[in-house]
C-alpha positions as CSV (number, residue, x, y, z in Angstrom):
1,M,-89.3,-14.1,131.2
2,Q,-86.7,-11.7,130.0
3,L,-85.6,-11.5,133.6
4,Y,-82.2,-13.0,132.7
5,T,-81.8,-10.6,129.8
6,Q,-82.8,-7.7,132.0
7,Q,-80.2,-8.8,134.6
8,I,-77.5,-8.9,132.0
9,R,-78.5,-5.5,130.8
10,S,-78.4,-4.3,134.4
11,K,-74.9,-5.6,134.7
12,K,-73.8,-3.6,131.8
13,I,-75.5,-0.5,133.1
14,A,-73.9,-1.1,136.4
15,A,-70.5,-1.2,134.8
16,V,-71.0,2.2,133.2
17,F,-72.3,3.6,136.4
18,L,-69.3,2.2,138.3
19,T,-66.9,3.9,135.8
20,V,-68.7,7.2,136.4
21,L,-68.4,6.7,140.2
22,I,-64.7,6.0,139.8
23,V,-63.9,8.9,137.5
24,L,-66.0,11.7,139.0
25,P,-64.6,11.4,142.5
26,M,-61.1,11.2,141.1
27,Y,-61.4,14.6,139.5
28,S,-63.6,16.3,142.1
29,C,-61.3,15.6,145.0
30,W,-58.2,16.5,143.1
31,M,-59.6,20.0,142.5
32,T,-60.8,20.7,146.1
33,P,-59.3,23.9,147.2
34,E,-59.5,23.4,151.0
35,F,-57.1,21.5,153.1
36,A,-58.4,20.0,156.3
37,T,-56.2,17.9,158.4
38,G,-56.1,16.3,161.9
39,P,-53.2,16.3,164.3
40,T,-51.2,13.8,162.3
41,G,-51.5,15.8,159.0
42,V,-53.5,13.0,157.4
43,T,-56.4,13.9,155.1
44,D,-58.6,11.8,152.8
45,D,-58.3,14.6,150.2
46,F,-54.8,14.0,149.0
47,S,-55.0,16.7,146.3
48,A,-55.7,19.3,149.0
49,H,-52.3,18.9,150.5
50,P,-50.1,22.1,150.2
51,M,-47.5,20.2,148.2
52,N,-50.1,19.8,145.4
53,A,-51.3,23.4,145.4
54,G,-51.8,24.8,141.9
55,R,-52.2,21.4,140.2
56,E,-55.5,21.2,138.2
57,T,-55.3,17.4,137.9
58,Q,-53.4,14.7,139.7
59,N,-52.3,11.2,138.9
60,F,-50.1,8.5,140.5
61,S,-47.0,9.7,138.8
62,D,-47.6,13.2,140.1
63,F,-48.1,11.7,143.6
64,I,-44.7,10.0,143.4
65,T,-43.1,13.2,142.3
66,S,-44.8,15.2,145.0
67,V,-43.5,12.8,147.7
68,Y,-39.9,13.0,146.5
69,Q,-40.2,16.8,146.4
70,A,-41.7,17.1,149.9
71,P,-39.5,17.7,153.0
72,A,-38.7,14.4,154.7
73,D,-41.0,15.1,157.7
74,Q,-44.0,15.5,155.3
75,Q,-43.5,12.5,153.0
76,Q,-45.3,10.0,155.2
77,N,-48.3,12.3,155.7
78,L,-48.6,12.6,151.9
79,V,-48.5,8.8,151.6
80,D,-51.1,8.4,154.4
81,S,-53.4,11.0,152.8
82,F,-53.1,9.4,149.4
83,M,-53.8,5.9,150.7
84,L,-57.0,7.0,152.4
85,W,-58.1,8.8,149.2
86,A,-57.2,5.9,146.9
87,D,-59.0,3.4,149.0
88,S,-62.2,5.5,148.8
89,A,-61.8,6.3,145.2
90,T,-61.2,2.9,143.5
91,G,-60.1,0.6,146.2
92,I,-56.6,-1.0,146.3
93,P,-55.0,-1.9,144.0
94,Y,-55.6,1.7,142.9
95,I,-57.0,1.8,139.4
96,E,-56.2,4.7,137.0
97,D,-57.6,4.2,133.5
98,T,-55.8,1.1,132.2
99,S,-53.3,1.1,135.1
100,A,-53.5,-0.9,138.3
101,I,-51.1,0.2,141.0
102,F,-50.4,-2.4,143.6
103,L,-49.7,-0.9,147.0
104,Y,-48.2,-2.5,150.2
105,Q,-47.2,-0.8,153.5
106,T,-44.7,-2.0,156.0
107,N,-42.2,-0.2,158.3
108,S,-39.7,-2.9,157.6
109,N,-37.1,-2.6,154.9
110,I,-37.8,-5.9,153.1
111,E,-38.2,-7.2,149.6
112,V,-41.8,-7.2,148.3
113,A,-42.9,-8.6,145.0
114,I,-46.1,-9.5,143.1
115,A,-47.1,-12.9,141.7
116,G,-50.3,-13.6,139.8
117,D,-52.0,-14.6,136.6
118,F,-50.2,-11.7,134.8
119,T,-46.7,-12.9,136.0
120,G,-47.2,-16.6,135.3
121,W,-47.2,-16.8,139.1
122,D,-43.5,-16.1,139.1
123,P,-42.4,-13.2,141.5
124,S,-39.0,-13.0,139.8
125,D,-38.3,-9.5,138.5
126,Q,-41.6,-8.3,139.9
127,N,-40.3,-6.4,142.9
128,M,-42.2,-3.5,144.2
129,S,-40.4,-0.2,144.7
130,R,-40.2,1.5,148.0
131,L,-41.2,5.2,147.9
132,S,-38.4,7.2,149.4
133,A,-38.2,6.7,153.2
134,T,-41.9,6.1,153.6
135,N,-43.6,2.8,154.4
136,L,-45.1,2.5,150.9
137,Y,-44.1,-0.1,148.3
138,Y,-45.7,0.1,144.8
139,K,-45.7,-1.4,141.4
140,E,-47.8,-0.5,138.4
141,Y,-49.1,-2.7,135.6
142,E,-51.2,-2.1,132.5
143,F,-54.3,-4.2,132.0
144,E,-57.4,-4.3,129.8
145,V,-60.3,-2.3,131.3
146,D,-62.4,-5.5,131.8
147,A,-59.6,-7.7,133.2
148,R,-60.1,-9.8,136.3
149,L,-57.0,-11.4,137.8
150,D,-55.8,-13.4,140.8
151,Y,-52.6,-12.5,142.6
152,K,-50.6,-12.6,145.9
153,I,-48.1,-10.4,147.6
154,V,-44.7,-12.0,148.2
155,A,-43.2,-10.3,151.2
156,N,-39.7,-11.5,152.1
157,G,-40.5,-14.8,150.4
158,N,-43.9,-15.3,152.2
159,W,-46.9,-15.5,149.9
160,I,-49.8,-13.6,151.4
161,L,-53.1,-12.1,150.5
162,D,-53.0,-8.4,149.9
163,P,-53.8,-6.9,153.3
164,L,-55.2,-3.8,151.7
165,N,-57.6,-5.6,149.3
166,P,-60.7,-7.3,150.9
167,N,-61.6,-9.0,147.6
168,T,-60.5,-12.6,147.3
169,C,-61.2,-15.6,145.0
170,S,-61.0,-19.2,146.1
171,G,-58.7,-21.5,144.1
172,G,-57.4,-25.1,144.2
173,Y,-54.5,-24.0,146.4
174,G,-56.5,-21.6,148.7
175,P,-57.7,-18.1,148.3
176,N,-56.0,-15.4,146.2
177,S,-56.5,-11.7,146.2
178,E,-58.6,-10.5,143.3
179,L,-58.1,-7.5,141.0
180,S,-61.1,-6.4,139.0
181,M,-60.6,-3.5,136.5
182,A,-63.2,-0.9,136.2
183,S,-65.2,-2.4,133.4
184,Y,-65.3,-6.0,134.7
185,I,-68.8,-7.1,135.5
186,Q,-69.1,-9.2,138.6
187,P,-71.3,-12.3,137.9
188,L,-74.7,-12.1,139.5
189,E,-75.3,-15.8,139.1
190,I,-72.7,-16.8,141.7
191,Q,-74.4,-14.9,144.5
192,E,-77.0,-16.5,146.8
193,Y,-80.6,-15.4,146.5
194,D,-83.8,-15.9,148.4
195,F,-85.6,-18.0,145.8
196,S,-86.2,-21.6,145.1
197,H,-83.0,-23.8,145.2
198,G,-82.2,-27.2,143.9
199,H,-81.0,-30.0,146.1
200,V,-77.6,-31.6,146.1
201,S,-77.4,-35.1,147.3
202,I,-74.1,-36.8,148.2
203,T,-73.4,-40.4,147.2
204,S,-70.7,-42.6,145.7
205,F,-70.4,-44.8,142.7
206,S,-68.5,-48.1,142.4
207,D,-67.7,-49.4,138.9
208,T,-66.8,-52.9,137.7
209,T,-64.6,-51.7,134.8
210,Q,-61.9,-50.3,137.0
211,G,-63.0,-51.5,140.5
212,R,-63.0,-48.0,141.9
213,T,-65.4,-46.1,144.1
214,R,-65.6,-42.3,143.7
215,P,-67.7,-39.5,145.2
216,V,-70.6,-38.3,143.1
217,K,-72.9,-35.4,144.0
218,I,-76.3,-35.0,142.2
219,Y,-78.0,-31.7,141.8
220,T,-81.8,-31.9,141.2
221,P,-83.6,-28.7,140.2
222,P,-86.3,-26.9,142.2
223,G,-89.5,-28.9,142.0
224,Y,-87.9,-32.2,141.1
225,A,-89.3,-34.1,144.0
226,E,-92.9,-32.9,143.5
227,G,-93.0,-33.5,139.7
228,N,-92.8,-36.3,137.2
229,Q,-91.1,-34.7,134.2
230,N,-87.8,-35.8,132.8
231,Y,-84.7,-33.6,132.7
232,R,-81.6,-32.9,130.7
233,T,-78.3,-33.9,132.3
234,I,-74.9,-32.2,132.5
235,Y,-71.9,-34.1,133.9
236,F,-69.1,-32.1,135.5
237,H,-65.5,-33.4,135.9
238,D,-63.8,-32.3,139.1
239,G,-67.2,-32.4,140.6
240,S,-66.6,-31.3,144.2
241,E,-64.5,-28.4,143.1
242,Y,-67.2,-27.3,140.7
243,L,-69.5,-27.0,143.7
244,T,-67.1,-25.6,146.3
245,L,-65.0,-23.3,144.1
246,G,-67.2,-22.9,141.0
247,S,-70.5,-22.2,142.8
248,A,-72.2,-24.4,140.2
249,D,-75.3,-25.0,142.3
250,N,-75.8,-21.3,142.7
251,V,-75.3,-20.7,139.0
252,L,-77.8,-23.5,138.1
253,D,-80.4,-22.1,140.6
254,Y,-80.0,-18.6,139.1
255,L,-80.2,-19.8,135.4
256,I,-83.2,-22.0,136.1
257,V,-85.2,-19.5,138.2
258,T,-84.6,-16.7,135.7
259,H,-85.6,-18.9,132.8
260,A,-82.3,-18.7,131.1
261,I,-82.2,-22.5,130.8
262,P,-84.7,-25.3,131.4
263,P,-84.3,-27.2,134.6
264,V,-81.5,-29.7,134.5
265,I,-80.0,-32.5,136.6
266,A,-76.3,-32.0,137.2
267,I,-73.9,-34.8,138.1
268,F,-70.6,-33.8,139.8
269,V,-68.1,-36.6,139.4
270,D,-64.8,-36.6,141.3
271,P,-61.7,-38.3,139.8
272,T,-59.8,-41.0,141.7
273,N,-56.5,-40.3,139.9
274,R,-57.0,-37.0,138.1
275,N,-53.8,-36.8,136.1
276,D,-54.3,-40.3,134.7
277,E,-58.1,-40.3,134.2
278,Y,-58.1,-36.9,132.5
279,S,-55.2,-37.7,130.2
280,Y,-56.6,-40.0,127.5
281,D,-57.7,-42.8,129.8
282,Y,-60.0,-44.7,127.5
283,E,-60.8,-47.2,130.1
284,F,-62.1,-44.4,132.3
285,M,-64.2,-43.1,129.5
286,E,-65.6,-46.6,128.8
287,M,-66.6,-46.9,132.5
288,F,-68.1,-43.4,132.5
289,V,-70.3,-44.1,129.5
290,N,-71.2,-47.7,130.0
291,E,-71.7,-47.7,133.8
292,L,-72.0,-44.3,135.4
293,V,-74.4,-42.7,132.8
294,P,-76.8,-45.7,132.8
295,W,-76.7,-45.7,136.6
296,V,-77.8,-42.1,136.7
297,D,-80.4,-42.7,134.0
298,S,-81.9,-45.5,136.1
299,A,-81.9,-43.6,139.3
300,Y,-83.2,-40.2,138.1
301,R,-85.8,-39.0,135.6
302,T,-83.6,-38.1,132.7
303,M,-84.2,-37.3,129.0
304,E,-82.9,-39.6,126.4
305,G,-80.7,-38.6,123.5
306,A,-77.2,-37.1,123.2
307,E,-78.7,-33.6,122.5
308,N,-80.1,-33.7,126.1
309,R,-76.8,-34.7,127.7
310,G,-73.7,-32.6,128.2
311,V,-70.2,-32.9,129.8
312,A,-68.0,-30.1,131.1
313,G,-64.7,-29.5,132.8
314,V,-61.9,-27.1,133.4
315,S,-58.2,-27.5,132.3
316,L,-57.5,-31.3,132.1
317,G,-61.3,-31.7,132.7
318,G,-61.9,-29.5,129.6
319,L,-59.5,-31.7,127.6
320,T,-61.4,-34.8,128.7
321,S,-64.7,-33.3,127.9
322,L,-63.6,-32.7,124.3
323,L,-62.3,-36.3,124.2
324,F,-65.6,-37.7,125.6
325,T,-67.5,-35.8,122.9
326,I,-65.6,-37.0,119.9
327,Q,-65.3,-40.5,121.2
328,Y,-68.9,-40.8,122.3
329,P,-71.1,-38.4,120.4
330,E,-74.1,-40.7,120.7
331,V,-73.9,-40.1,124.5
332,F,-72.7,-36.5,124.9
333,G,-74.1,-34.0,122.4
334,N,-72.8,-31.0,124.3
335,C,-69.3,-30.2,125.4
336,G,-68.1,-27.4,127.8
337,A,-64.4,-27.1,127.5
338,Y,-63.1,-24.4,129.9
339,S,-59.4,-23.5,129.6
340,P,-58.8,-27.0,128.1
341,A,-55.3,-28.4,128.3
342,I,-55.4,-29.3,124.6
343,W,-51.7,-28.9,124.2
344,I,-51.5,-32.4,125.8
345,G,-51.8,-35.3,123.4
346,D,-53.5,-35.6,120.0
347,I,-56.9,-34.0,120.6
348,R,-56.4,-31.4,117.9
349,T,-55.5,-34.2,115.4
350,Q,-58.5,-36.2,116.4
351,Y,-60.8,-33.2,115.6
352,A,-59.0,-32.3,112.4
353,E,-59.2,-35.8,111.0
354,H,-62.7,-36.7,112.2
355,S,-65.9,-36.0,110.2
356,V,-68.1,-33.3,111.6
357,L,-70.4,-34.6,114.3
358,P,-73.8,-33.3,115.4
359,V,-72.6,-31.9,118.7
360,K,-72.3,-28.4,120.3
361,I,-68.9,-27.4,121.6
362,Y,-68.4,-24.5,123.9
363,M,-64.7,-23.5,124.4
364,D,-63.1,-20.6,126.1
365,A,-59.7,-19.5,127.4
366,G,-58.1,-16.5,129.2
367,T,-55.5,-14.3,127.6
368,Y,-53.5,-14.6,130.8
369,E,-53.0,-18.4,130.4
370,P,-50.9,-18.2,127.2
371,S,-50.1,-21.9,126.5
372,I,-53.8,-22.9,126.9
373,F,-55.0,-19.8,125.0
374,N,-52.7,-20.3,122.0
375,S,-53.4,-24.1,121.7
376,S,-57.1,-23.4,122.0
377,L,-56.8,-21.0,119.0
378,E,-55.3,-23.9,117.0
379,L,-58.3,-26.1,117.8
380,L,-60.7,-23.2,117.1
381,E,-59.3,-22.9,113.6
382,T,-60.1,-26.6,113.0
383,L,-63.6,-26.1,114.3
384,E,-64.2,-23.1,112.1
385,V,-62.6,-24.4,108.9
386,N,-64.5,-27.7,109.2
387,A,-67.8,-26.0,110.3
388,W,-68.3,-27.7,113.6
389,E,-71.1,-26.2,115.6
390,H,-69.3,-24.3,118.3
391,K,-69.1,-21.2,120.4
392,W,-65.8,-19.6,121.4
393,E,-65.1,-16.9,124.0
394,S,-62.0,-15.3,125.3
395,W,-61.6,-13.4,128.5
396,H,-58.9,-11.1,130.0
397,E,-58.5,-13.5,132.9
398,G,-56.2,-16.3,134.0
399,H,-56.4,-20.0,134.9
400,S,-58.8,-19.5,137.7
401,W,-62.0,-20.6,139.2
402,G,-62.9,-17.0,139.3
403,A,-63.1,-17.1,135.5
404,W,-64.7,-20.6,135.2
405,R,-67.5,-19.9,137.6
406,A,-68.3,-16.5,136.0
407,H,-68.7,-18.1,132.6
408,L,-70.5,-21.3,133.4
409,D,-73.7,-19.7,132.1
410,E,-72.1,-19.2,128.7
411,S,-72.1,-22.9,127.9
412,L,-75.4,-23.9,129.5
413,T,-77.3,-21.1,127.7
414,Y,-75.6,-22.2,124.5
415,F,-76.6,-25.8,124.9
416,W,-80.2,-25.3,126.0
417,P,-81.4,-21.8,125.4
418,L,-85.0,-21.0,126.3
419,H,-87.2,-19.1,124.0
420,T,-88.0,-15.5,125.0
421,S,-91.3,-16.7,126.4
422,G,-89.4,-18.8,129.0
423,I,-91.2,-21.9,127.8
424,D,-89.3,-25.0,127.0
425,E,-91.2,-26.3,123.9
426,S,-89.4,-29.7,124.0
427,Y,-91.9,-31.0,126.6
């Protein structure tokens, strides 16, 4: 065991190493005395340009000044040299301490803006500035050093991926460009590895309560078919998106193989009418508890008891998970509420007025989703004051599958942590 712990420690070490890799080249290239250039005057050592002679250090503000001070016929060469250097130093957006500078190049004189988690996805008043007569547009923002954010470029009204940034993150409305500040640790568990994988079967479930048929996907852990043991179960709202956008099967594989959690069966349930079913639809909950759960228990080797069963969701699905837990604590003893939309309805009142239940609640929110973050803090206060068993996390991220998939391990390892030996003593 301890592989998972070692992996997390390695992630932290990697973050420090990444910071060193970013900072050292930044200063070493700025102080290079030679200036080597090709026929176009472009060099990947921006600081070596004659316009920067005598400068001991350089930053983006200095670069802007140097371009404006340069003769018109040298300005574009300065820009091209800087872009080559910035891409090799930190990538684009160019990161400088807590600043992220968004860069866009076009020879057309157009209006270019930024829209993202940090603008409320509103490009209004977010226009990029054109640098003199060059082809470079830029805009600078301040972020936390561990922030991870989605965004798009809005060029003449067209929303596009950042052509200078190869990093993207899939979302419910298609991919977005992804900004990761220097201390953000990319999640290892969403990657694919050459080890034992679970199996995802595709089926459907028809209920009698509402007379609806919905897609259901079932994840069984490695070794399920060959064994005879029973397993804990975790139910996911927005099931298909949890697989396609949230990489949940990869995360489960990783956590199980590295002995971070015991093997589990995961049930990915799709809504038929999301806005209705996930907004205090008590008939939907009754169907889920009285028909779907027994159907799963009859078809798969599951463990009895609410402590061995969990429910999780994002946004409206997070709200519904909180509602399921307080309405049916005898069924769901573990709740994963990711960016829950608890500003809708009376969920905070229900928790405030209810006696404390023997359940575990994991809840998180991003600081770049302010309405959800602030309302989550209000529910958090109730959980803390009344001593509910809970875990709260906040991230410098937005309302994004990039955040939810990266932190799925937080709830699962809270619900069912393995001992350091890697042995699940409940069997």
